[in-house]
DSSP file (Angstrom, degrees, kcal/mol; ACC not computed):
  #  RESIDUE AA STRUCTURE BP1 BP2  ACC     N-H-->O    O-->H-N    N-H-->O    O-->H-N    TCO  KAPPA ALPHA  PHI   PSI    X-CA   Y-CA   Z-CA
    1    1 A X              0   0    0      0, 0.0     2,-0.5     0, 0.0    19,-0.2   0.000 360.0 360.0 360.0 126.4  -18.4  -30.8   -8.3
    2    2 A X  E     -A   19   0A   0     17,-2.5    17,-1.9     2,-0.0     2,-0.4  -0.862 360.0-179.2 -97.1 130.9  -16.1  -28.4  -10.0
    3    3 A X  E     -A   18   0A   0     -2,-0.5     2,-0.5    15,-0.2    15,-0.2  -0.995  15.0-172.7-137.7 129.9  -18.0  -25.6  -11.8
    4    4 A X  E     -A   17   0A   0     13,-3.3    13,-2.6    -2,-0.4     3,-0.4  -0.977  12.5-164.9-123.9 118.2  -16.7  -22.7  -13.8
    5    5 A X  E     +     0   0A   0     -2,-0.5    11,-0.2    11,-0.2    -2,-0.0  -0.688  66.2  25.1 -99.8 154.4  -19.2  -20.1  -15.0
    6    6 A X  E     +     0   0A   0      9,-0.4    10,-0.2    -2,-0.3    -1,-0.2   0.838  68.3 146.2  69.3  34.0  -18.7  -17.5  -17.7
    7    7 A X  E    S+     0   0A   0      8,-1.6     2,-0.3    -3,-0.4     9,-0.2   0.935  71.2  10.3 -67.1 -45.5  -15.9  -19.3  -19.5
    8    8 A X  E     -A   15   0A   0      7,-0.7     7,-2.4     2,-0.0     2,-0.4  -0.990  58.8-173.9-137.1 141.7  -17.0  -18.0  -22.9
    9    9 A X  E     +A   14   0A   0     -2,-0.3     2,-0.3     5,-0.2     5,-0.2  -0.979  16.7 163.2-134.7 124.3  -19.4  -15.3  -24.1
   10   10 A X  E >   -A   13   0A   0      3,-2.4     3,-2.4    -2,-0.4    83,-0.2  -0.955  66.1 -22.5-147.9 122.1  -20.1  -14.9  -27.8
   11   11 A X  T 3  S-     0   0    0     -2,-0.3    84,-0.5     1,-0.3     3,-0.1   0.833 127.8 -47.2  48.8  40.5  -22.9  -13.1  -29.7
   12   12 A X  T 3  S+     0   0    0      1,-0.3    -1,-0.3    82,-0.1     2,-0.2   0.096 112.6 117.7  93.0 -23.4  -25.1  -13.4  -26.6
   13   13 A X  E <   -A   10   0A   0     -3,-2.4    -3,-2.4    82,-0.1     2,-0.4  -0.559  47.3-159.6 -77.4 141.9  -24.5  -17.1  -25.9
   14   14 A X  E     -AB   9  91A   0     77,-1.9    77,-2.6    -2,-0.2     2,-0.4  -0.950   3.0-158.0-123.7 144.6  -22.8  -17.9  -22.6
   15   15 A X  E     +AB   8  90A   0     -7,-2.4    -8,-1.6    -2,-0.4    -7,-0.7  -0.921  12.1 175.1-125.7 148.3  -21.0  -21.0  -21.6
   16   16 A X  E     - B   0  89A   0     73,-2.0    73,-2.6    -2,-0.4     2,-0.4  -0.934  16.0-145.9-139.4 162.8  -20.1  -22.8  -18.3
   17   17 A X  E     +AB   4  88A   0    -13,-2.6   -13,-3.3    -2,-0.3     2,-0.3  -0.995  16.8 174.4-135.1 142.7  -18.4  -26.0  -17.6
   18   18 A X  E     +AB   3  87A   0     69,-2.6    69,-3.4    -2,-0.4     2,-0.3  -0.945   9.8 150.1-139.5 157.2  -19.0  -28.5  -14.7
   19   19 A X  E     +AB   2  86A   0    -17,-1.9   -17,-2.5    -2,-0.3     2,-0.3  -0.987   9.2 163.0-175.3 173.0  -17.7  -31.9  -13.8
   20   20 A X  E     - B   0  85A   0     65,-1.6    65,-2.6    -2,-0.3     2,-0.2  -0.948  47.4 -59.3 175.3 171.3  -16.7  -34.4  -11.3
   21   21 A X  E     + B   0  84A   0     -2,-0.3     2,-0.3    63,-0.2    63,-0.3  -0.467  46.9 178.4 -71.9 138.7  -15.9  -38.1  -10.7
   22   22 A X        -     0   0    0     61,-2.0     3,-0.1    -2,-0.2    -2,-0.0  -0.993  18.5-167.6-138.6 143.9  -18.7  -40.7  -11.5
   23   23 A X        -     0   0    0     -2,-0.3     2,-0.3     1,-0.2    31,-0.2   0.682  68.2  -2.7-105.9 -21.4  -18.5  -44.5  -11.2
   24   24 A X  S  > S-     0   0    0     29,-0.1     4,-1.9    59,-0.1     3,-0.3  -0.922  82.8 -80.6-158.2 178.7  -21.6  -45.7  -13.1
   25   25 A X  H  > S+     0   0    0     -2,-0.3     4,-2.6     1,-0.2     5,-0.2   0.865 124.2  56.4 -61.6 -37.3  -24.6  -44.6  -15.0
   26   26 A X  H  > S+     0   0    0      1,-0.2     4,-2.1     2,-0.2    -1,-0.2   0.903 107.8  48.5 -59.7 -40.5  -26.6  -44.0  -11.7
   27   27 A X  H  > S+     0   0    0     -3,-0.3     4,-2.4     2,-0.2    -1,-0.2   0.852 109.0  53.5 -67.8 -35.5  -23.9  -41.6  -10.6
   28   28 A X  H  X S+     0   0    0     -4,-1.9     4,-2.5     2,-0.2    -2,-0.2   0.943 110.3  46.5 -61.4 -49.5  -24.0  -39.9  -14.0
   29   29 A X  H  X S+     0   0    0     -4,-2.6     4,-2.2     1,-0.2    -2,-0.2   0.880 112.8  50.1 -62.8 -37.9  -27.7  -39.4  -13.7
   30   30 A X  H  X S+     0   0    0     -4,-2.1     4,-2.6    -5,-0.2    -1,-0.2   0.891 109.0  51.7 -67.6 -38.9  -27.4  -38.1  -10.1
   31   31 A X  H  X S+     0   0    0     -4,-2.4     4,-2.4     2,-0.2    -2,-0.2   0.940 112.2  45.8 -60.5 -46.7  -24.7  -35.7  -11.1
   32   32 A X  H  X S+     0   0    0     -4,-2.5     4,-2.3     1,-0.2    -2,-0.2   0.900 112.8  51.1 -63.3 -40.8  -26.9  -34.3  -13.9
   33   33 A X  H  < S+     0   0    0     -4,-2.2     4,-0.4     1,-0.2    -1,-0.2   0.904 110.7  48.3 -61.6 -43.0  -29.8  -34.1  -11.5
   34   34 A X  H >< S+     0   0    0     -4,-2.6     3,-0.9     1,-0.2     4,-0.5   0.888 110.0  52.3 -65.6 -40.0  -27.8  -32.2   -9.0
   35   35 A X  H >< S+     0   0    0     -4,-2.4     3,-1.2     1,-0.2     6,-0.3   0.916 108.3  51.2 -59.1 -44.1  -26.5  -29.8  -11.7
   36   36 A X  T 3< S+     0   0    0     -4,-2.3    -1,-0.2     1,-0.3     6,-0.2   0.487  86.0  82.6 -80.6  -1.7  -30.0  -29.0  -12.7
   37   37 A X  T <  S+     0   0    0     -3,-0.9     2,-0.7    -4,-0.4    -1,-0.3   0.801  77.2  81.7 -66.5 -27.2  -31.2  -28.3   -9.2
   38   38 A X  S X> S-     0   0    0     -3,-1.2     4,-2.1    -4,-0.5     3,-1.0  -0.722  84.9-144.7 -76.0 114.0  -29.7  -24.9   -9.9
   39   39 A X  H 3> S+     0   0    0     -2,-0.7     4,-1.9     1,-0.3    -1,-0.2   0.802  96.0  60.4 -54.9 -32.8  -32.6  -23.2  -11.9
   40   40 A X  H 34 S+     0   0    0      1,-0.2    -1,-0.3     2,-0.2     4,-0.2   0.919 110.4  40.3 -61.3 -42.9  -30.1  -21.4  -14.1
   41   41 A X  H X4 S+     0   0    0     -3,-1.0     3,-0.8    -6,-0.3    -2,-0.2   0.812 111.4  56.6 -76.4 -30.5  -28.7  -24.7  -15.3
   42   42 A X  H 3< S+     0   0    0     -4,-2.1    -1,-0.2     1,-0.2    -2,-0.2   0.833 110.5  45.6 -68.6 -30.4  -32.1  -26.4  -15.5
   43   43 A X  T 3< S+     0   0    0     -4,-1.9    -1,-0.2    -5,-0.2    -2,-0.2   0.395  86.9 122.8 -93.8   2.9  -33.2  -23.6  -17.9
   44   44 A X    <   -     0   0    0     -3,-0.8    47,-0.2    -4,-0.2     3,-0.1  -0.238  68.2-128.4 -60.7 152.0  -30.0  -23.7  -20.0
   45   45 A X  S    S+     0   0    0     45,-1.1     2,-0.4     1,-0.3    46,-0.2   0.909  90.3  14.0 -70.1 -40.4  -30.5  -24.3  -23.7
   46   46 A X  E     -C   90   0A   0     44,-2.1    44,-2.8    18,-0.1     2,-0.4  -0.998  48.7-176.8-141.3 135.7  -28.0  -27.2  -23.7
   47   47 A X  E     -C   89   0A   0     -2,-0.4     2,-0.2    42,-0.2    42,-0.2  -0.797  25.8-177.2-122.9  84.3  -26.2  -29.3  -21.1
   48   48 A X  E     +C   88   0A   0     40,-2.2    40,-2.8    -2,-0.4     2,-0.3  -0.591   8.0 170.7 -84.2 145.5  -23.9  -31.4  -23.3
   49   49 A X  E     -CD  87  61A   0     12,-2.1    12,-2.4    38,-0.2     2,-0.3  -0.978  19.5-172.5-152.1 162.6  -21.8  -34.0  -21.5
   50   50 A X  E     +CD  86  60A   0     36,-1.6    36,-1.9    -2,-0.3     2,-0.3  -0.986   4.1 176.4-153.8 156.3  -19.5  -37.0  -21.9
   51   51 A X  E     - D   0  59A   0      8,-2.4     8,-3.1    -2,-0.3     2,-0.6  -0.969  20.4-145.9-155.9 146.3  -17.8  -39.6  -19.7
   52   52 A X  E     - D   0  58A   0     29,-0.4    31,-3.4    32,-0.4    32,-0.3  -0.974  25.4-140.7-115.2 117.0  -15.6  -42.6  -20.4
   53   53 A X    >   -     0   0    0      4,-2.9     3,-2.8    -2,-0.6   -30,-0.1  -0.322  27.1-104.7 -72.6 159.7  -16.2  -45.3  -17.8
   54   54 A X  T 3  S+     0   0    0      1,-0.3    -1,-0.1   -31,-0.2    28,-0.0   0.739 121.2  61.0 -58.4 -24.0  -13.3  -47.3  -16.5
   55   55 A X  T 3  S-     0   0    0      2,-0.1    -1,-0.3     1,-0.0     3,-0.1   0.399 123.4-104.9 -82.6   5.3  -14.3  -50.3  -18.6
   56   56 A X  S <  S+     0   0    0     -3,-2.8     2,-0.5     1,-0.3    -2,-0.2   0.373  72.9 144.7  92.1  -4.9  -13.8  -48.1  -21.7
   57   57 A X        -     0   0    0     -5,-0.1    -4,-2.9     1,-0.0     2,-0.4  -0.558  39.2-148.1 -72.1 116.7  -17.5  -47.5  -22.4
   58   58 A X  E     -D   52   0A   0     -2,-0.5     2,-0.4    -6,-0.2    -6,-0.2  -0.725  16.7-176.3 -86.6 136.3  -18.0  -44.0  -23.7
   59   59 A X  E     +D   51   0A   0     -8,-3.1    -8,-2.4    -2,-0.4     2,-0.3  -0.979  10.0 158.8-127.9 144.2  -21.2  -42.2  -22.9
   60   60 A X  E     -D   50   0A   0     -2,-0.4     2,-0.3   -10,-0.2   -10,-0.2  -0.986  23.7-156.6-156.3 164.7  -22.3  -38.8  -24.2
   61   61 A X  E     -D   49   0A   0    -12,-2.4   -12,-2.1    -2,-0.3    -2,-0.0  -0.960   7.8-165.2-147.2 129.8  -25.3  -36.5  -24.8
   62   62 A X    >   -     0   0    0     -2,-0.3     3,-2.5   -14,-0.2   -14,-0.1   0.693  22.8-153.9 -82.1 -21.7  -25.6  -33.6  -27.2
   63   63 A X  T 3  S-     0   0    0      1,-0.3   -16,-0.2   -17,-0.1   -15,-0.1   0.857  76.0 -45.0  45.0  41.6  -28.7  -32.3  -25.5
   64   64 A X  T 3  S+     0   0    0      1,-0.1     2,-1.1   -18,-0.1    -1,-0.3   0.304 119.3 108.5  90.7  -8.5  -29.7  -30.7  -28.8
   65   65 A X  S X  S-     0   0    0     -3,-2.5     3,-2.5    36,-0.0     4,-0.4  -0.705  73.1-136.3-100.8  79.7  -26.3  -29.2  -29.5
   66   66 A X  T 3  S+     0   0    0     -2,-1.1    -3,-0.0     1,-0.3     0, 0.0  -0.061  78.1   2.4 -48.6 123.2  -25.4  -31.6  -32.4
   67   67 A X  T 3> S+     0   0    0      1,-0.0     4,-1.4    35,-0.0    -1,-0.3   0.225  96.8 107.9  89.1 -12.2  -21.8  -32.9  -32.2
   68   68 A X  H <> S+     0   0    0     -3,-2.5     4,-2.0     1,-0.2     5,-0.2   0.887  75.2  55.4 -67.1 -38.4  -20.9  -31.2  -28.9
   69   69 A X  H  > S+     0   0    0     -4,-0.4     4,-2.5     1,-0.2    -1,-0.2   0.889 106.5  52.0 -60.6 -38.5  -20.9  -34.5  -26.9
   70   70 A X  H  > S+     0   0    0      2,-0.2     4,-2.6     1,-0.2    -1,-0.2   0.855 105.7  54.7 -68.3 -34.5  -18.4  -36.0  -29.3
   71   71 A X  H  X S+     0   0    0     -4,-1.4     4,-1.7     2,-0.2    -1,-0.2   0.935 111.5  44.3 -61.8 -44.9  -16.1  -33.0  -28.9
   72   72 A X  H  X S+     0   0    0     -4,-2.0     4,-2.1     2,-0.2    -2,-0.2   0.928 113.0  52.2 -66.0 -43.9  -16.1  -33.5  -25.1
   73   73 A X  H  X S+     0   0    0     -4,-2.5     4,-2.5     1,-0.2    -2,-0.2   0.921 107.8  50.8 -58.9 -46.1  -15.6  -37.3  -25.5
   74   74 A X  H  X S+     0   0    0     -4,-2.6     4,-2.4     1,-0.2    -1,-0.2   0.892 110.5  49.5 -60.5 -39.8  -12.6  -36.9  -27.8
   75   75 A X  H  X S+     0   0    0     -4,-1.7     4,-1.8     2,-0.2    -1,-0.2   0.862 109.6  51.1 -69.2 -34.3  -11.0  -34.5  -25.4
   76   76 A X  H  X>S+     0   0    0     -4,-2.1     5,-2.1     2,-0.2     4,-0.7   0.904 110.2  50.6 -65.4 -41.0  -11.6  -37.0  -22.5
   77   77 A X  H ><5S+     0   0    0     -4,-2.5     3,-0.9     2,-0.2    -2,-0.2   0.941 110.1  48.6 -61.6 -48.0  -10.0  -39.7  -24.7
   78   78 A X  H 3<5S+     0   0    0     -4,-2.4    -1,-0.2     1,-0.3    -2,-0.2   0.881 115.7  44.0 -61.3 -38.8   -6.9  -37.6  -25.4
   79   79 A X  H 3<5S-     0   0    0     -4,-1.8    -1,-0.3    -5,-0.2    -2,-0.2   0.549 104.3-133.2 -82.4  -7.3   -6.5  -36.8  -21.7
   80   80 A X  T <<5 +     0   0    0     -3,-0.9     2,-0.7    -4,-0.7    -3,-0.2   0.922  46.1 162.9  50.0  48.8   -7.2  -40.4  -20.7
   81   81 A X      < -     0   0    0     -5,-2.1   -29,-0.4    -6,-0.1     3,-0.3  -0.881  14.3-175.2-101.4 110.7   -9.6  -39.2  -18.1
   82   82 A X        +     0   0    0     -2,-0.7   -29,-0.2     1,-0.2   -28,-0.1  -0.721  58.6  15.5-108.0 155.7  -11.9  -42.0  -17.0
   83   83 A X  S    S+     0   0    0    -31,-3.4   -61,-2.0    -2,-0.3     2,-0.4   0.866  97.3 114.8  53.4  41.8  -14.9  -42.1  -14.6
   84   84 A X  E     -B   21   0A   0    -32,-0.3   -32,-0.4    -3,-0.3     2,-0.3  -0.952  55.4-148.0-144.6 119.1  -15.1  -38.4  -14.8
   85   85 A X  E     -B   20   0A   0    -65,-2.6   -65,-1.6    -2,-0.4     2,-0.4  -0.674   8.6-167.0 -90.2 140.3  -18.1  -36.5  -16.3
   86   86 A X  E     -BC  19  50A   0    -36,-1.9   -36,-1.6    -2,-0.3     2,-0.5  -0.997   5.3-168.8-126.6 127.5  -17.6  -33.1  -18.0
   87   87 A X  E     -BC  18  49A   0    -69,-3.4   -69,-2.6    -2,-0.4     2,-0.6  -0.967   6.8-161.8-120.2 124.9  -20.7  -31.0  -18.8
   88   88 A X  E     -BC  17  48A   0    -40,-2.8   -40,-2.2    -2,-0.5     2,-0.4  -0.938  13.0-159.5-107.7 121.5  -20.6  -28.0  -21.0
   89   89 A X  E     -BC  16  47A   0    -73,-2.6   -73,-2.0    -2,-0.6     2,-0.4  -0.816   6.7-169.3-105.2 137.0  -23.6  -25.7  -20.5
   90   90 A X  E     -BC  15  46A   0    -44,-2.8   -44,-2.1    -2,-0.4   -45,-1.1  -0.992  14.4-160.5-128.6 133.0  -24.8  -23.2  -23.1
   91   91 A X  E     -B   14   0A   0    -77,-2.6   -77,-1.9    -2,-0.4     2,-0.1  -0.959  33.1-126.3-106.3 113.4  -27.4  -20.4  -22.8
   92   92 A X        -     0   0    0     -2,-0.6   -79,-0.1   -79,-0.2     4,-0.1  -0.356  17.7-161.8 -65.0 134.0  -28.4  -19.5  -26.3
   93   93 A X        -     0   0    0      2,-0.3    -1,-0.1   -83,-0.2   -80,-0.1   0.355  47.9 -96.8-103.1   5.9  -28.1  -15.8  -27.1
   94   94 A X  S    S+     0   0    0      1,-0.2     2,-0.4   -82,-0.1   -82,-0.1   0.338  95.8  88.6 102.6  -7.6  -30.2  -15.6  -30.2
   95   95 A X  S    S-     0   0    0    -84,-0.5    -2,-0.3     2,-0.0    -1,-0.2  -0.987  77.5-116.6-128.3 136.6  -27.6  -15.8  -32.9
   96   96 A X        -     0   0    0     -2,-0.4   -83,-0.0     1,-0.1   -85,-0.0  -0.419  18.4-163.3 -67.6 140.7  -26.2  -19.0  -34.5
   97   97 A X    >   -     0   0    0      1,-0.2     3,-1.6    -2,-0.1    -1,-0.1   0.532  17.1-164.5-101.7 -10.5  -22.6  -19.5  -33.9
   98   98 A X  T >   -     0   0    0      1,-0.3     3,-1.5     2,-0.2     4,-0.3  -0.307  69.7 -11.5  59.9-140.1  -21.9  -22.1  -36.6
   99   99 A X  T >> S+     0   0    0      1,-0.3     3,-1.3     2,-0.2     4,-1.0   0.684 122.9  79.8 -67.7 -18.0  -18.6  -23.9  -36.2
  100  100 A X  H <> S+     0   0    0     -3,-1.6     4,-2.2     1,-0.3    -1,-0.3   0.782  79.5  70.2 -59.9 -25.6  -17.5  -21.5  -33.5
  101  101 A X  H <> S+     0   0    0     -3,-1.5     4,-1.8     1,-0.2    -1,-0.3   0.840  95.0  52.8 -62.2 -32.2  -19.6  -23.4  -31.0
  102  102 A X  H <> S+     0   0    0     -3,-1.3     4,-2.4    -4,-0.3    -1,-0.2   0.897 108.0  50.4 -70.2 -39.4  -17.3  -26.4  -31.2
  103  103 A X  H  X S+     0   0    0     -4,-1.0     4,-2.5     1,-0.2    -2,-0.2   0.892 109.6  51.9 -63.2 -37.8  -14.3  -24.2  -30.4
  104  104 A X  H  X S+     0   0    0     -4,-2.2     4,-2.0     2,-0.2    -1,-0.2   0.875 107.9  50.7 -65.7 -37.9  -16.2  -22.8  -27.5
  105  105 A X  H  X S+     0   0    0     -4,-1.8     4,-2.4     2,-0.2     5,-0.2   0.929 111.3  49.2 -64.6 -43.8  -16.9  -26.3  -26.2
  106  106 A X  H  X S+     0   0    0     -4,-2.4     4,-2.5     1,-0.2    -2,-0.2   0.914 109.2  52.3 -61.3 -41.7  -13.2  -27.1  -26.5
  107  107 A X  H  X S+     0   0    0     -4,-2.5     4,-2.2     1,-0.2    -1,-0.2   0.877 109.5  50.0 -60.3 -38.8  -12.3  -23.9  -24.6
  108  108 A X  H  X S+     0   0    0     -4,-2.0     4,-1.9     2,-0.2    -2,-0.2   0.920 111.2  46.8 -65.0 -46.4  -14.7  -24.9  -21.8
  109  109 A X  H  X S+     0   0    0     -4,-2.4     4,-2.5     2,-0.2    -2,-0.2   0.900 112.4  51.0 -64.4 -40.2  -13.3  -28.4  -21.4
  110  110 A X  H  X S+     0   0    0     -4,-2.5     4,-2.6     1,-0.2    -1,-0.2   0.915 108.0  52.1 -63.1 -42.7   -9.7  -27.0  -21.5
  111  111 A X  H  X S+     0   0    0     -4,-2.2     4,-1.2     1,-0.2    -1,-0.2   0.870 109.7  50.6 -60.2 -36.8  -10.7  -24.4  -18.8
  112  112 A X  H  X S+     0   0    0     -4,-1.9     4,-0.9     2,-0.2     3,-0.4   0.936 110.2  48.4 -68.2 -44.9  -12.0  -27.4  -16.7
  113  113 A X  H >< S+     0   0    0     -4,-2.5     3,-0.9     1,-0.2    -2,-0.2   0.908 109.5  53.5 -58.3 -42.2   -8.7  -29.4  -17.2
  114  114 A X  H 3< S+     0   0    0     -4,-2.6    -1,-0.2     1,-0.2    -2,-0.2   0.803 108.2  50.8 -65.3 -27.8   -6.7  -26.3  -16.2
  115  115 A X  H 3<        0   0    0     -4,-1.2    -1,-0.2    -3,-0.4    -2,-0.2   0.631 360.0 360.0 -85.1 -13.2   -8.7  -26.0  -13.0
  116  116 A X    <<        0   0    0     -3,-0.9    -1,-0.2    -4,-0.9    -2,-0.1   0.497 360.0 360.0 -69.3 360.0   -8.2  -29.6  -12.0
């Protein structure tokens, strides 16, 4: 698991990104379970994620951050990264970020790609 903490901080909200290879839905569930074993990530406001399986099936979850899973999914499609989950974690800081939250999700995914 590759994990980058403190990627973005804006108006009190903090972002991190995690990811790794996954082969099927069971591996996705295990990855998320493993991530949330860290209490900090388990208590995060949102753990949004996406993956494109090798058969082309896209899976995603917004985890309450409407539209964020689709942002991650589109970036995975452009990078043609299959069987690899990317999770963007947000700890809400008390102020709404509006559309900036999508830019922050993109920044997190790009930071993950840069670290691969």
